[in-house]
Backbone as ProteinMPNN parsed JSONL, in Angstrom:
{"seq_chain_A": "MAVNRNNTIKRDKFLWKQDRDNYLKWYPRLKRTLAAQKGVRPSDIELLLHIYDISFFSLQDLLDCGVVSTVQTLQKHIQRLKNADLVKNFEPPKRRMGVSGTYRISQTGKFLITRLYRILSGEEAWPAE", "coords_chain_A": {"N_chain_A": [[0.805, -1.166, 0.0], [1.857, 1.277, -0.882], [2.257, 4.736, -1.299], [2.485, 6.914, -3.969], [4.86, 9.376, -3.96], [5.132, 11.497, -5.723], [2.576, 12.091, -6.441], [1.474, 13.16, -4.151], [3.083, 15.283, -3.317], [4.07, 18.339, -4.682], [6.444, 18.035, -6.883], [8.185, 19.775, -8.319], [8.074, 22.249, -6.934], [9.072, 21.433, -4.491], [11.751, 20.678, -5.088], [12.704, 23.113, -6.088], [12.586, 24.789, -3.831], [14.494, 23.607, -2.176], [16.869, 23.922, -3.721], [16.963, 26.688, -4.07], [17.433, 27.818, -1.556], [19.952, 26.97, -0.945], [22.661, 28.436, -0.829], [25.441, 28.037, -0.654], [25.905, 25.935, -2.307], [25.719, 26.884, -4.916], [27.383, 29.077, -4.967], [30.307, 28.782, -5.505], [30.391, 28.216, -8.288], [29.081, 30.459, -9.364], [30.821, 32.45, -8.509], [33.146, 31.847, -10.004], [32.14, 32.298, -12.577], [31.443, 35.071, -12.563], [33.959, 36.137, -12.022], [35.367, 35.423, -14.323], [33.98, 36.955, -16.19], [34.676, 39.541, -15.405], [37.398, 39.505, -15.652], [39.161, 38.82, -13.611], [40.564, 36.863, -10.91], [38.966, 34.097, -9.154], [39.729, 34.192, -6.45], [40.166, 36.868, -6.109], [37.584, 37.842, -6.138], [36.727, 36.751, -3.743], [38.276, 38.293, -1.946], [37.183, 40.778, -2.531], [34.596, 40.396, -1.558], [35.19, 40.318, 1.138], [36.071, 42.918, 1.691], [33.894, 44.424, 1.134], [32.111, 45.645, 2.98], [33.704, 47.503, 4.202], [34.623, 50.85, 4.507], [37.023, 52.378, 3.932], [40.33, 51.189, 3.42], [43.607, 49.909, 4.117], [46.6, 48.247, 2.962], [47.894, 47.218, 5.173], [45.812, 47.029, 7.025], [44.318, 44.896, 5.974], [46.208, 42.88, 6.119], [46.521, 42.673, 8.884], [44.066, 41.629, 9.724], [44.175, 39.11, 8.706], [43.396, 38.233, 6.144], [44.888, 37.79, 3.814], [48.079, 36.249, 3.519], [50.662, 37.307, 2.838], [52.375, 40.369, 1.938], [53.071, 40.708, -0.737], [51.334, 38.988, -2.139], [48.887, 40.157, -1.496], [49.218, 42.678, -2.688], [49.226, 41.934, -5.371], [46.606, 40.983, -5.653], [45.146, 43.379, -5.138], [46.113, 44.965, -7.222], [45.111, 43.612, -9.5], [42.364, 43.942, -9.002], [42.215, 46.731, -9.119], [42.898, 47.137, -11.804], [40.674, 46.024, -13.018], [38.847, 47.88, -12.343], [37.482, 47.657, -9.929], [38.339, 48.331, -7.454], [39.488, 51.367, -6.041], [42.022, 53.926, -5.685], [42.032, 55.768, -2.753], [43.591, 57.438, -1.256], [46.758, 58.205, -2.294], [49.853, 56.326, -1.816], [52.399, 57.491, 0.444], [55.406, 57.264, -0.046], [57.911, 58.272, 0.713], [57.512, 59.035, 3.311], [56.835, 56.682, 4.428], [54.204, 55.827, 4.56], [51.463, 53.857, 3.834], [49.176, 53.496, 1.047], [45.653, 54.345, 0.863], [42.701, 52.617, 0.167], [39.536, 52.138, -1.532], [36.442, 50.504, -2.171], [35.085, 50.474, -5.428], [32.225, 51.871, -7.207], [31.564, 50.099, -9.213], [32.593, 47.73, -8.165], [30.974, 47.457, -5.87], [28.5, 47.169, -7.111], [28.926, 44.722, -8.405], [29.11, 42.902, -6.246], [26.584, 43.219, -5.021], [25.076, 42.312, -7.123], [25.896, 39.645, -7.184], [24.753, 38.737, -4.766], [22.025, 39.154, -5.386], [21.657, 37.357, -7.501], [22.137, 34.905, -6.216], [19.999, 34.923, -4.436], [17.893, 34.647, -6.128], [16.65, 36.808, -7.317], [17.646, 37.872, -9.619], [18.507, 36.883, -12.955], [20.53, 34.033, -13.816], [23.879, 34.553, -14.902], [25.15, 34.388, -18.294], [27.458, 31.909, -19.225]], "CA_chain_A": [[0.0, 0.0, 0.0], [2.759, 2.415, -0.998], [1.68, 5.908, -1.949], [3.454, 7.582, -4.815], [5.13, 10.715, -3.418], [4.945, 12.512, -6.761], [1.168, 12.469, -6.467], [1.095, 13.893, -2.951], [3.912, 16.481, -3.168], [4.445, 18.987, -5.933], [7.886, 17.76, -6.955], [8.929, 20.937, -8.798], [8.19, 23.235, -5.865], [9.932, 20.868, -3.462], [13.137, 20.783, -5.539], [13.086, 24.509, -6.202], [12.814, 25.327, -2.489], [15.77, 23.092, -1.695], [17.974, 24.519, -4.461], [16.964, 28.134, -3.907], [17.983, 28.199, -0.258], [21.285, 26.416, -0.775], [23.59, 29.384, -1.432], [26.799, 27.506, -0.714], [25.987, 24.99, -3.423], [25.866, 27.611, -6.183], [28.332, 30.181, -4.848], [31.58, 28.62, -6.226], [30.183, 28.324, -9.734], [28.775, 31.85, -9.66], [32.05, 33.207, -8.293], [34.005, 31.623, -11.176], [31.519, 32.942, -13.74], [31.595, 36.518, -12.444], [35.389, 36.442, -12.125], [35.731, 35.328, -15.741], [33.377, 38.095, -16.879], [35.395, 40.762, -15.041], [38.818, 39.361, -15.945], [39.934, 38.657, -12.383], [40.547, 35.491, -10.397], [37.956, 33.871, -8.1], [40.243, 34.625, -5.146], [39.962, 38.317, -6.037], [36.183, 38.027, -5.761], [36.691, 36.476, -2.29], [38.794, 39.477, -1.266], [36.186, 41.83, -2.717], [33.517, 40.117, -0.599], [35.658, 40.645, 2.483], [36.21, 44.365, 1.869], [32.653, 45.051, 0.684], [31.505, 46.447, 4.052], [34.695, 48.431, 4.746], [34.626, 52.105, 3.745], [38.385, 52.621, 3.475], [41.24, 50.191, 3.976], [44.99, 49.901, 3.629], [47.149, 46.887, 2.893], [48.192, 46.784, 6.536], [44.541, 46.637, 7.651], [43.962, 43.56, 5.493], [47.186, 41.929, 6.665], [46.26, 42.519, 10.316], [42.903, 40.778, 9.973], [44.486, 37.758, 8.261], [42.737, 37.852, 4.898], [45.951, 37.274, 2.954], [49.228, 36.037, 4.395], [51.855, 38.096, 2.53], [52.16, 41.668, 1.311], [53.186, 40.559, -2.187], [50.091, 38.392, -2.62], [47.846, 41.164, -1.353], [49.44, 43.697, -3.71], [48.782, 41.374, -6.654], [45.134, 41.0, -5.625], [44.683, 44.76, -5.25], [46.431, 45.45, -8.562], [44.124, 43.045, -10.429], [41.08, 44.59, -8.738], [42.304, 48.09, -9.636], [42.865, 47.057, -13.265], [39.292, 45.712, -13.398], [38.048, 49.011, -11.867], [36.645, 47.231, -8.809], [38.902, 49.02, -6.286], [40.125, 52.628, -6.422], [42.849, 54.609, -4.693], [41.407, 56.895, -2.07], [44.717, 58.309, -0.946], [47.961, 57.521, -2.783], [50.868, 56.095, -0.78], [53.469, 58.482, 0.629], [56.539, 56.359, 0.135], [59.018, 58.938, 1.415], [57.169, 59.085, 4.732], [56.564, 55.326, 4.882], [52.768, 55.662, 4.772], [50.853, 53.119, 2.728], [47.993, 54.122, 0.471], [44.333, 53.958, 1.33], [41.869, 52.207, -0.95], [38.115, 51.972, -1.28], [35.783, 49.721, -3.216], [34.43, 51.379, -6.378], [30.807, 51.606, -7.458], [31.51, 48.88, -10.018], [32.789, 46.62, -7.237], [29.769, 47.322, -5.052], [27.45, 46.628, -7.965], [29.223, 43.31, -8.648], [28.772, 42.118, -5.056], [25.128, 43.195, -4.866], [24.573, 41.425, -8.185], [26.138, 38.277, -6.722], [23.72, 38.427, -3.773], [20.727, 39.07, -6.055], [21.603, 36.103, -8.27], [22.009, 33.807, -5.265], [18.667, 34.925, -3.824], [16.91, 34.385, -7.156], [16.038, 38.041, -7.802], [18.212, 38.184, -10.932], [18.778, 35.668, -13.723], [21.899, 33.533, -13.809], [24.593, 35.095, -16.058], [25.611, 33.435, -19.307], [28.867, 31.555, -18.975]], "C_chain_A": [[0.872, 1.262, 0.0], [2.084, 3.532, -1.786], [2.788, 6.58, -2.757], [3.63, 9.021, -4.329], [4.921, 11.807, -4.446], [3.497, 12.961, -6.838], [0.794, 13.337, -5.269], [1.868, 15.198, -2.786], [4.186, 17.055, -4.56], [5.967, 18.913, -6.04], [8.692, 18.986, -7.387], [9.12, 21.971, -7.695], [9.118, 22.739, -4.762], [11.404, 21.007, -3.852], [13.581, 22.239, -5.611], [13.376, 25.109, -4.836], [14.159, 24.858, -1.955], [16.95, 23.762, -2.408], [18.083, 26.019, -4.223], [17.661, 28.546, -2.616], [19.417, 27.719, -0.038], [22.311, 27.308, -1.47], [24.984, 28.801, -1.617], [26.987, 26.513, -1.86], [26.308, 25.721, -4.729], [26.919, 28.706, -6.139], [29.643, 29.945, -5.606], [31.436, 28.772, -7.741], [29.903, 29.765, -10.142], [30.017, 32.727, -9.518], [32.992, 33.058, -9.489], [33.455, 32.326, -12.413], [31.709, 34.455, -13.698], [33.057, 36.941, -12.548], [35.842, 36.403, -13.581], [35.166, 36.511, -16.528], [34.142, 39.383, -16.616], [36.891, 40.684, -15.327], [39.698, 39.31, -14.714], [39.869, 37.19, -11.965], [39.437, 35.327, -9.359], [38.435, 34.296, -6.711], [40.126, 36.141, -4.989], [38.518, 38.647, -5.662], [36.01, 37.756, -4.265], [37.176, 37.689, -1.496], [37.803, 40.627, -1.369], [35.001, 41.639, -1.772], [33.922, 40.516, 0.814], [35.69, 42.154, 2.706], [34.938, 45.126, 1.494], [32.055, 45.99, 1.725], [32.444, 47.498, 4.621], [34.715, 49.687, 3.888], [35.988, 52.367, 3.115], [39.296, 51.594, 4.128], [42.623, 50.388, 3.388], [45.456, 48.45, 3.564], [47.419, 46.352, 4.292], [46.932, 46.355, 7.279], [44.165, 45.215, 7.251], [44.943, 42.505, 5.982], [46.92, 41.658, 8.139], [45.078, 41.603, 10.595], [43.072, 39.384, 9.372], [43.789, 37.301, 6.997], [43.723, 37.181, 3.958], [47.216, 37.223, 3.791], [50.422, 36.939, 4.104], [51.479, 39.398, 1.827], [52.164, 41.535, -0.208], [51.904, 39.988, -2.788], [48.958, 39.411, -2.572], [47.994, 42.265, -2.4], [49.002, 43.207, -5.084], [47.259, 41.364, -6.748], [44.607, 42.419, -5.869], [44.954, 45.303, -6.649], [45.453, 44.905, -9.602], [42.754, 43.688, -10.246], [41.074, 46.039, -9.229], [42.246, 48.095, -11.162], [41.46, 46.771, -13.78], [38.322, 46.805, -12.945], [37.068, 48.599, -10.77], [37.088, 47.873, -7.498], [39.599, 50.273, -6.794], [41.017, 53.123, -5.297], [42.035, 55.725, -4.07], [42.473, 57.928, -1.739], [45.987, 57.601, -1.402], [48.991, 57.329, -1.664], [51.902, 57.223, -0.748], [54.722, 57.695, 0.985], [57.685, 57.0, 0.914], [58.769, 58.97, 2.919], [56.881, 57.704, 5.294], [55.098, 55.048, 5.164], [52.179, 54.937, 3.569], [49.592, 53.827, 2.253], [46.71, 53.598, 1.085], [43.469, 53.691, 0.11], [40.411, 52.187, -0.525], [37.546, 51.15, -2.428], [35.018, 50.693, -4.121], [32.953, 51.025, -6.514], [30.645, 50.334, -8.282], [31.675, 47.649, -9.133], [31.586, 46.387, -6.355], [28.622, 46.72, -5.86], [27.666, 45.14, -8.224], [28.812, 42.449, -7.456], [27.26, 42.095, -4.83], [24.488, 42.332, -5.941], [24.751, 39.963, -7.791], [25.07, 37.856, -5.715], [22.345, 38.286, -4.418], [20.586, 37.784, -6.86], [21.412, 34.92, -7.33], [20.619, 33.752, -4.629], [17.549, 34.692, -4.847], [16.21, 35.616, -7.701], [16.518, 38.418, -9.198], [18.563, 36.876, -11.631], [20.266, 35.317, -13.658], [22.626, 34.072, -15.045], [25.017, 34.007, -17.036], [27.088, 33.157, -19.089], [29.684, 31.681, -20.222]], "O_chain_A": [[0.649, 2.187, 0.781], [1.429, 3.294, -2.801], [3.896, 6.781, -2.261], [2.671, 9.792, -4.291], [4.57, 12.931, -4.088], [3.215, 14.085, -7.255], [-0.113, 14.165, -5.366], [1.358, 16.135, -2.171], [4.496, 16.317, -5.495], [6.683, 19.649, -5.36], [9.784, 19.21, -6.865], [10.214, 22.512, -7.538], [9.861, 23.521, -4.168], [12.222, 21.413, -3.027], [14.709, 22.564, -5.239], [14.333, 25.872, -4.698], [14.887, 25.639, -1.344], [17.929, 24.131, -1.76], [19.188, 26.56, -4.18], [18.402, 29.528, -2.599], [20.022, 28.049, 0.982], [22.78, 26.988, -2.562], [25.633, 29.05, -2.633], [28.107, 26.287, -2.319], [27.081, 25.225, -5.548], [27.31, 29.217, -7.189], [30.074, 30.854, -6.314], [32.278, 29.393, -8.389], [30.427, 30.24, -11.15], [30.234, 33.639, -10.316], [33.575, 34.045, -9.94], [34.215, 32.885, -13.204], [32.096, 35.055, -14.701], [33.356, 37.997, -13.106], [36.614, 37.256, -14.018], [35.821, 37.011, -17.443], [34.25, 40.23, -17.502], [37.583, 41.699, -15.251], [40.86, 39.713, -14.765], [39.195, 36.382, -12.603], [39.012, 36.309, -8.749], [37.627, 34.716, -5.883], [40.002, 36.644, -3.873], [38.263, 39.619, -4.951], [35.242, 38.443, -3.592], [36.565, 38.069, -0.497], [37.603, 41.367, -0.406], [34.463, 42.613, -1.244], [33.097, 40.995, 1.593], [35.368, 42.622, 3.798], [34.922, 46.356, 1.537], [31.537, 47.045, 1.362], [32.025, 48.311, 5.445], [34.816, 49.596, 2.664], [36.092, 52.555, 1.903], [39.057, 51.177, 5.261], [42.786, 50.957, 2.308], [44.781, 47.544, 4.054], [47.198, 45.172, 4.564], [46.974, 45.419, 8.078], [43.741, 44.422, 8.091], [44.556, 41.363, 6.231], [47.078, 40.525, 8.595], [45.078, 40.877, 11.59], [42.179, 38.549, 9.521], [43.607, 36.1, 6.793], [43.431, 36.135, 3.377], [47.411, 38.056, 4.676], [51.139, 37.308, 5.034], [50.42, 39.512, 1.211], [51.36, 42.168, -0.892], [51.444, 40.454, -3.83], [48.164, 39.509, -3.508], [46.995, 42.736, -2.942], [48.465, 43.982, -5.876], [46.691, 41.695, -7.788], [43.729, 42.627, -6.707], [44.124, 46.021, -7.206], [45.012, 45.64, -10.486], [42.057, 43.952, -11.226], [40.048, 46.527, -9.703], [41.609, 48.968, -11.75], [41.094, 47.226, -14.864], [37.113, 46.678, -13.138], [35.958, 49.126, -10.69], [36.312, 47.953, -6.545], [40.229, 50.252, -7.852], [40.814, 52.8, -4.127], [41.423, 56.529, -4.773], [42.278, 59.13, -1.92], [46.267, 56.496, -0.938], [48.999, 58.076, -0.686], [52.229, 57.82, -1.773], [55.046, 57.493, 2.156], [58.354, 56.324, 1.695], [59.713, 58.937, 3.709], [56.7, 57.554, 6.503], [54.776, 54.135, 5.924], [52.372, 55.353, 2.427], [49.017, 54.651, 2.965], [46.686, 52.553, 1.735], [43.499, 54.445, -0.862], [40.087, 52.214, 0.663], [38.111, 51.113, -3.521], [34.378, 51.626, -3.634], [32.495, 50.005, -5.999], [29.698, 49.576, -8.075], [30.987, 46.646, -9.321], [31.209, 45.241, -6.112], [27.873, 45.877, -5.368], [26.703, 44.374, -8.26], [28.229, 41.38, -7.637], [26.71, 41.05, -4.481], [23.467, 41.689, -5.696], [23.869, 39.138, -8.03], [24.54, 36.748, -5.798], [21.577, 37.399, -4.046], [19.509, 37.188, -6.895], [20.614, 34.027, -7.614], [20.117, 32.672, -4.318], [16.385, 34.554, -4.469], [15.263, 35.487, -8.476], [15.864, 39.202, -9.887], [18.877, 35.881, -10.979], [21.126, 36.178, -13.472], [22.057, 34.056, -16.136], [25.216, 32.854, -16.655], [27.868, 34.066, -18.803], [30.888, 31.424, -20.2]]}, "name": "protein", "num_of_chains": 1, "seq": "MAVNRNNTIKRDKFLWKQDRDNYLKWYPRLKRTLAAQKGVRPSDIELLLHIYDISFFSLQDLLDCGVVSTVQTLQKHIQRLKNADLVKNFEPPKRRMGVSGTYRISQTGKFLITRLYRILSGEEAWPAE"}
């Protein structure tokens, strides 16, 4: 006396609810797609997610919180993000005084992260790969 579950449960709605709420399942694929569209690496998108809520930051600020382990790696990340117009200089470095520069996330970078959140929540269509 087995009851067919497909008759009792709307299978499409059940699957959609499970997939829609599982952000971690789709995040890596979306991160790679958006990184390829912007011409940066997926690790740069990770860094952009970390600095999204910070108004202004320096390389030393990011090193202190342990986002990236070395200065050279962090400089490469920032340079790629600057080339893609996702991060901008707020205050240039004063090398003679030993003061590092201050950066901020650009409007393009903010738009990219909000787009990532909208795609994951289902408010925006998935981008073409």
